[in-house]
C-alpha positions in Angstrom: -50.0 75.6 -28.6 -47.4 74.0 -30.8 -43.4 75.1 -30.0 -43.2 75.8 -33.8 -43.9 79.5 -34.5 -43.0 81.6 -37.6 -40.7 83.9 -38.3 -43.1 86.5 -38.1 -44.0 86.5 -34.6 -40.0 86.4 -33.6 -40.3 90.2 -32.5 -43.2 89.9 -29.9 -41.8 86.6 -28.9 -38.3 88.0 -28.3 -40.1 90.7 -25.9 -41.6 88.3 -24.1 -38.9 86.1 -24.0 -36.6 88.3 -22.4 -39.0 89.5 -19.6 -40.2 86.1 -18.8 -36.9 84.7 -18.9 -34.6 87.8 -18.1 -34.5 86.9 -14.4 -31.0 88.4 -12.9 -27.8 86.5 -13.5 -28.1 86.0 -9.4 -31.2 83.9 -9.5 -30.1 82.1 -11.7 -27.1 81.4 -10.5 -25.8 77.8 -10.8 -24.0 75.0 -9.0 -20.7 73.8 -10.0 -21.7 70.5 -11.2 -24.1 72.2 -13.6 -24.1 70.6 -17.5 -23.5 74.5 -19.1 -25.1 75.1 -22.3 -24.5 77.6 -24.3 -26.7 78.6 -27.2 -26.2 81.3 -29.6 -27.9 82.1 -33.1 -25.4 79.2 -34.7 -24.4 76.9 -32.1 -25.4 74.7 -28.9 -22.7 74.2 -26.8 -22.3 70.8 -24.5 -20.2 71.3 -21.4 -20.5 67.7 -21.0 -22.0 64.9 -23.1 -21.9 62.2 -20.7 -23.5 62.7 -17.0 -25.3 60.4 -14.2 -28.8 59.7 -14.4 -31.0 61.6 -11.7 -31.4 65.1 -11.6 -30.0 66.8 -13.8 -29.4 71.0 -13.8 -28.7 72.5 -17.2 -27.3 75.8 -16.9 -28.4 77.8 -19.8 -26.8 81.1 -21.2 -28.5 82.6 -24.5 -25.2 84.6 -26.1 -26.9 85.2 -29.3 -29.1 87.8 -30.7 -32.8 85.9 -30.8 -34.6 84.4 -27.7 -34.1 80.7 -27.5 -35.4 77.4 -26.4 -33.7 74.6 -24.8 -35.4 71.2 -25.1 -33.9 67.4 -24.4 -35.6 65.2 -26.1 -36.0 61.1 -26.2 -35.9 59.1 -28.4 -38.9 60.1 -31.1 -38.2 63.3 -30.1 -40.4 62.5 -27.3 -39.7 65.9 -24.9 -38.0 65.7 -21.4 -38.1 68.5 -20.6 -38.2 72.1 -22.3 -37.6 75.9 -21.7 -39.2 78.7 -23.3 -38.4 82.1 -23.9 -34.7 82.4 -23.2 -34.1 86.3 -24.3 -30.7 87.4 -25.5 -27.9 87.7 -23.3 -30.2 85.6 -20.2 -29.7 82.9 -18.1 -31.8 80.5 -17.3 -31.5 76.8 -14.7 -33.2 74.0 -15.9 -33.2 70.9 -13.5 -35.0 67.7 -14.5 -35.0 64.0 -13.9 -33.4 62.0 -16.4 -33.0 58.8 -16.7 -30.5 56.2 -18.1 -30.4 56.2 -22.1 -29.2 58.7 -25.1 -31.1 61.9 -25.2 -30.4 65.2 -27.6 -29.9 68.4 -26.3 -31.6 71.0 -28.6 -31.2 75.2 -29.0 -33.5 76.6 -31.4 -32.9 80.2 -31.9 -35.5 82.5 -32.9 -37.8 79.3 -31.0 -38.4 77.4 -34.4 -37.5 74.7 -36.1 -35.9 71.5 -35.3 -33.3 73.3 -33.7 -29.2 72.9 -32.8 -28.6 69.4 -31.3 -26.4 67.5 -29.8 -26.6 64.0 -28.5 -25.4 63.1 -24.8 -25.5 59.6 -23.3 -27.0 59.8 -19.7 -25.7 56.6 -17.9 -26.6 54.5 -15.2 -26.8 55.8 -11.4 -27.4 59.3 -10.1 -29.9 60.2 -7.3 -32.6 59.5 -8.2 -33.7 57.0 -5.4 -32.8 59.4 -3.0 -35.0 62.2 -4.4 -37.9 60.2 -4.8 -37.5 58.8 -1.2 -39.9 61.8 0.1 -43.1 60.2 -0.2 -45.1 63.7 -0.3 -43.5 63.8 -4.1 -44.5 60.5 -4.8 -48.0 61.6 -4.0 -47.9 64.4 -5.7 -46.7 62.9 -9.1 -49.3 60.3 -8.4 -52.3 62.8 -7.8 -50.8 64.9 -10.2 -51.5 62.3 -12.9 -55.0 61.7 -11.9 -55.6 65.2 -12.6 -54.3 65.2 -16.1 -56.5 61.8 -16.7 -59.5 63.7 -15.5 -58.2 66.6 -17.8 -58.4 64.3 -20.7 -61.1 62.5 -19.9 -63.1 65.5 -19.3 -62.2 66.7 -22.5 -63.7 64.0 -25.1 -67.2 64.3 -24.8 -66.8 68.3 -25.0 -65.1 67.8 -27.9 -67.4 65.1 -29.1 -70.1 67.6 -28.7 -67.3 70.6 -30.6 -67.4 67.8 -33.5 -70.8 66.3 -33.8 -71.9 70.1 -34.3 -69.9 70.9 -37.1 -70.2 67.7 -38.8 -74.7 68.7 -38.5 -73.5 72.3 -39.5 -74.1 74.4 -36.6 -71.5 76.6 -37.2 -73.0 78.7 -34.2 -73.3 75.5 -31.8 -69.3 74.7 -32.7 -68.2 78.3 -32.1 -69.3 77.9 -28.3 -67.8 75.0 -27.7 -64.5 75.9 -29.6 -63.1 77.4 -26.0 -65.0 74.3 -23.8 -63.1 72.2 -25.9 -59.7 73.3 -25.1 -59.7 73.8 -21.4 -58.5 70.7 -20.6 -56.3 70.6 -22.9 -54.2 74.0 -21.9 -54.7 73.0 -18.3 -52.2 70.0 -18.9 -50.4 70.5 -22.0 -47.1 70.5 -21.6 -47.9 66.3 -21.2 -49.7 66.5 -24.3 -46.4 68.1 -25.6 -43.8 65.9 -24.2 -45.4 63.0 -26.8 -44.3 64.7 -29.4 -46.6 63.9 -32.4 -49.8 64.7 -30.6 -49.3 68.4 -30.3 -48.5 69.4 -34.1 -51.6 67.2 -35.3 -54.1 69.0 -32.9 -53.1 72.5 -31.8 -50.9 73.6 -34.3 -51.0 77.4 -35.9 -51.2 77.7 -39.7 -47.8 79.6 -39.3 -46.2 76.5 -37.4 -46.5 74.4 -39.8 -43.4 72.7 -40.7 -42.3 72.1 -44.9 -45.1 69.1 -46.0 -47.2 69.1 -43.1 -50.7 69.2 -43.5 -52.8 71.8 -41.1 -55.3 69.7 -38.8 -56.5 70.4 -35.4 -58.3 73.1 -33.3 -56.7 76.1 -35.3 -57.8 74.9 -38.3 -61.4 74.5 -37.5 -61.2 77.6 -35.8 -60.1 79.7 -39.0 -62.7 78.1 -40.9 -65.5 78.7 -38.3 -65.0 81.9 -37.2 -62.8 83.4 -40.6 -64.3 82.0 -43.2 -67.8 81.3 -42.5 -67.4 77.6 -43.2 -68.1 74.4 -43.0 -67.6 71.5 -45.5 -66.9 67.9 -46.2 -63.0 68.8 -45.2 -64.3 70.7 -42.2 -66.5 67.7 -41.1 -63.7 65.0 -41.8 -60.8 67.4 -39.6 -63.4 67.8 -36.6 -63.8 63.7 -36.7 -60.0 63.0 -37.0 -59.5 65.9 -34.2 -61.9 63.4 -31.8 -59.2 60.5 -32.9 -56.1 62.7 -31.9 -57.7 64.0 -28.7 -58.8 59.9 -27.8 -54.9 59.1 -28.7 -53.7 61.6 -26.3 -56.4 60.6 -23.5 -55.0 56.7 -23.5 -51.3 57.6 -23.2 -51.7 59.6 -20.3 -50.6 56.8 -17.8 -47.8 56.2 -19.7 -46.4 59.4 -19.7 -43.2 60.2 -17.8 -44.2 62.4 -14.5 -41.9 63.5 -12.1 -41.8 66.4 -9.9 -39.0 69.0 -11.9 -41.4 67.7 -14.9 -44.3 69.2 -12.5 -42.7 72.2 -11.7 -41.1 72.9 -15.4 -44.6 72.7 -16.8 -45.9 74.7 -14.0 -43.2 77.5 -15.8 -43.8 75.9 -19.5 -47.8 77.1 -19.1 -46.9 80.4 -18.0 -44.7 80.6 -21.0 -47.4 79.4 -23.2 -49.4 82.6 -22.0 -46.8 85.2 -22.7 -45.6 83.5 -26.3 -49.5 83.3 -27.0 -52.5 84.2 -25.2 -51.0 87.5 -24.2 -50.3 88.5 -27.8 -53.9 87.5 -28.8 -51.9 84.9 -31.4 -53.3 81.8 -30.1 -57.2 82.1 -31.2 -56.5 85.0 -33.4 -59.9 84.2 -35.3 -61.9 83.6 -32.6 -60.5 86.0 -29.7 -61.0 83.0 -27.2 -57.6 83.9 -26.0 -58.7 84.2 -22.1 -60.0 81.3 -21.7 -56.8 79.0 -23.0 -54.9 81.6 -20.3 -57.0 80.5 -17.3 -56.6 76.8 -17.9 -52.9 77.6 -18.6 -52.9 78.9 -14.9 -55.1 76.8 -13.2 -52.9 74.0 -14.6 -49.9 75.5 -13.5 -51.3 76.7 -9.9 -52.6 73.3 -9.4 -48.8 71.5 -10.1 -47.5 73.8 -7.7 -49.9 73.1 -5.4 -49.4 69.3 -5.1 -45.8 70.3 -4.8 -46.3 73.4 -2.2 -46.1 71.2 1.3 -42.0 69.7 0.5 -41.2 73.3 -1.1 -42.8 75.5 1.8 -40.2 73.4 4.2 -37.2 74.3 1.6 -38.3 77.9 0.6 -41.0 79.8 2.6 -40.6 82.7 1.2 -40.7 81.8 -2.4 -44.3 79.8 -1.3 -45.2 83.4 0.2 -44.7 85.0 -3.1 -46.7 82.2 -5.8 -49.4 82.6 -3.6 -49.3 85.8 -3.9 -48.9 86.2 -7.4 -51.3 83.7 -8.3 -54.2 84.7 -6.4 -53.6 88.7 -8.3 -53.5 87.0 -11.9 -56.9 85.0 -10.8 -58.6 87.7 -9.5 -57.7 89.7 -12.7 -58.6 87.3 -15.1 -62.0 87.0 -12.6 -62.6 90.3 -13.9 -63.4 89.4 -17.6 -65.5 86.7 -16.9 -69.2 86.9 -17.4 -70.7 83.4 -16.2 -68.8 80.9 -18.4 -67.4 82.9 -20.6 -64.2 85.1 -21.1 -64.2 88.8 -22.4 -63.5 88.2 -26.5 -59.7 89.0 -26.5 -60.1 91.9 -29.3 -62.1 94.0 -26.9 -59.5 93.9 -24.8 -57.4 96.9 -25.0 -53.7 97.8 -25.5 -53.3 99.1 -21.9 -55.5 96.2 -20.3 -53.0 93.4 -22.0 -50.0 95.6 -20.9 -52.0 95.1 -17.4 -52.1 91.1 -17.9 -48.3 90.7 -19.6 -46.7 91.9 -16.5 -49.2 90.0 -14.4 -47.7 86.7 -16.3 -44.4 88.6 -16.0 -44.8 88.5 -12.3 -45.5 84.9 -11.8 -43.4 83.9 -14.2 -40.5 84.7 -12.4 -40.7 83.0 -8.8 -42.3 80.1 -11.3 -39.2 79.8 -13.1 -37.6 78.5 -9.3 -39.9 76.3 -8.3 -37.9 73.4 -9.8 -34.9 74.0 -8.3 -36.8 74.5 -4.4 -38.2 71.0 -5.2 -34.6 69.4 -5.6 -33.0 71.5 -2.7 -30.9 69.3 -0.2 
């Protein structure tokens, strides 16, 4: 799901954000050398605009009236790290590995638009080499890159079948392939989003379009298939374009910047995606295949966690115990709504049942927000 969202969804997002990011202030305690980010509805104040490369801690406080997001952007708006759903009056601590260079920190009040930006300079030095000394973390990064590549590779044949069904005018087959074509993407979405330009072309919803942006991708085709019952020349061209754009994603995975902290932050981002799009039913609003995306996000988050778990277990055994329990609980809940390979259509899920899903996401999201800090703890 694209990080760009419409004003119409902000109330829902603010509620979800407060629940997911509303860890207590003691849980979000920051160290003395953290870079403080004070976000409000009109400002994004950074305590330091220059600091050494390595493991950087951003201590964010949302002093505004709206839920916000904080991003660190590299050149070309390449996402280095992000945290969504920081509710009004709450704090969040973000740990990230940042190399020397020029960047921008962006606060996005209302979780929409390009954000209020501050330029920062990250200088040489830092503790990256020391952090990378643990061979288990290096192995985790390589294993996760392999996993991400496998997911991208597995996506292309399915999305090609989806496109071919559209071009053949076979709407029912195309509908049946819509959700399966998205699974690999949903499992590794933070990597795809990190490139900046791919997600807006493939996964943006209509209300997330920027001014002048042409709507393309999965959700444009979803609307044609499930709401408009229409397959025309435009849809056939869009199907081909989706395949092309996803092949671009596939070839870029080997170049993705992946670190132990980006894996941990990415796991949290996937739970944020569930909270703001899947639980609300906004993501797949025409096909109602939200639970398939939900499961993909959870599976991808768990994969990152499992790869980091051997190191984290030595530093915070209690966190590992909690995460093991919460992942098992949310997977058991999802399993109740799966028949064979197909999940229950989300329009058949009642409001009380959606509340159960929301509570499960919150229960997992809170401890998952501590994973990055555990990874870098000494």
